[in-house]
BALOBA-1460 file (C-alpha; in Angstrom, 3 decimals):
// residues 55
<rec num="1" residu="x" x="-27.974" y="8.420" z="8.031"/>
<rec num="2" residu="x" x="-25.798" y="6.526" z="5.544"/>
<rec num="3" residu="x" x="-27.443" y="5.378" z="2.309"/>
<rec num="4" residu="x" x="-25.729" y="2.954" z="-0.054"/>
<rec num="5" residu="x" x="-27.103" y="4.812" z="-3.078"/>
<rec num="6" residu="x" x="-26.901" y="8.430" z="-1.926"/>
<rec num="7" residu="x" x="-24.127" y="8.525" z="0.697"/>
<rec num="8" residu="x" x="-24.478" y="10.296" z="4.022"/>
<rec num="9" residu="x" x="-27.700" y="12.292" z="4.467"/>
<rec num="10" residu="x" x="-29.058" y="14.325" z="7.365"/>
<rec num="11" residu="x" x="-32.568" y="13.437" z="8.447"/>
<rec num="12" residu="x" x="-34.940" y="15.413" z="10.615"/>
<rec num="13" residu="x" x="-35.991" y="14.191" z="14.032"/>
<rec num="14" residu="x" x="-38.869" y="15.583" z="16.115"/>
<rec num="15" residu="x" x="-36.741" y="16.569" z="19.127"/>
<rec num="16" residu="x" x="-34.462" y="18.979" z="17.202"/>
<rec num="17" residu="x" x="-35.532" y="22.314" z="15.724"/>
<rec num="18" residu="x" x="-34.687" y="22.820" z="12.066"/>
<rec num="19" residu="x" x="-31.184" y="24.262" z="11.711"/>
<rec num="20" residu="x" x="-30.296" y="23.664" z="15.358"/>
<rec num="21" residu="x" x="-27.080" y="21.903" z="16.296"/>
<rec num="22" residu="x" x="-28.466" y="20.794" z="19.654"/>
<rec num="23" residu="x" x="-31.622" y="19.093" z="20.881"/>
<rec num="24" residu="x" x="-34.303" y="21.189" z="22.531"/>
<rec num="25" residu="x" x="-33.598" y="19.501" z="25.869"/>
<rec num="26" residu="x" x="-29.883" y="20.324" z="25.661"/>
<rec num="27" residu="x" x="-30.667" y="23.932" z="24.739"/>
<rec num="28" residu="x" x="-32.915" y="24.137" z="27.817"/>
<rec num="29" residu="x" x="-30.027" y="22.863" z="29.954"/>
<rec num="30" residu="x" x="-27.748" y="25.552" z="28.479"/>
<rec num="31" residu="x" x="-30.268" y="28.299" z="29.199"/>
<rec num="32" residu="x" x="-30.805" y="27.130" z="32.786"/>
<rec num="33" residu="x" x="-27.061" y="26.988" z="33.439"/>
<rec num="34" residu="x" x="-26.552" y="30.449" z="31.913"/>
<rec num="35" residu="x" x="-29.013" y="31.787" z="34.484"/>
<rec num="36" residu="x" x="-26.794" y="30.418" z="37.243"/>
<rec num="37" residu="x" x="-23.250" y="31.136" z="36.069"/>
<rec num="38" residu="x" x="-21.078" y="32.710" z="33.372"/>
<rec num="39" residu="x" x="-20.801" y="31.790" z="29.699"/>
<rec num="40" residu="x" x="-17.230" y="30.628" z="30.248"/>
<rec num="41" residu="x" x="-18.256" y="28.352" z="33.142"/>
<rec num="42" residu="x" x="-21.079" y="26.810" z="31.088"/>
<rec num="43" residu="x" x="-18.742" y="26.273" z="28.142"/>
<rec num="44" residu="x" x="-16.228" y="24.500" z="30.367"/>
<rec num="45" residu="x" x="-18.875" y="22.451" z="32.178"/>
<rec num="46" residu="x" x="-20.455" y="21.182" z="28.952"/>
<rec num="47" residu="x" x="-17.207" y="20.996" z="26.932"/>
<rec num="48" residu="x" x="-18.371" y="23.588" z="24.390"/>
<rec num="49" residu="x" x="-16.717" y="26.615" z="22.825"/>
<rec num="50" residu="x" x="-17.720" y="30.176" z="23.720"/>
<rec num="51" residu="x" x="-19.306" y="30.465" z="20.254"/>
<rec num="52" residu="x" x="-21.403" y="27.331" z="20.707"/>
<rec num="53" residu="x" x="-22.819" y="28.628" z="23.977"/>
<rec num="54" residu="x" x="-23.582" y="32.105" z="22.657"/>
<rec num="55" residu="x" x="-25.005" y="31.090" z="19.254"/>
């Protein structure tokens, strides 16, 4: 969120866990895909780095 007085601020939303970079729904998608294929394949499919998938 961009505030004219305070600059850019992060705000919490109910569909993201605190400290998470992804929504809960996206994390569920990652977990389901990891059950079907390799980390590298999931990373390529979802255009993520190895570290993002394994974090």
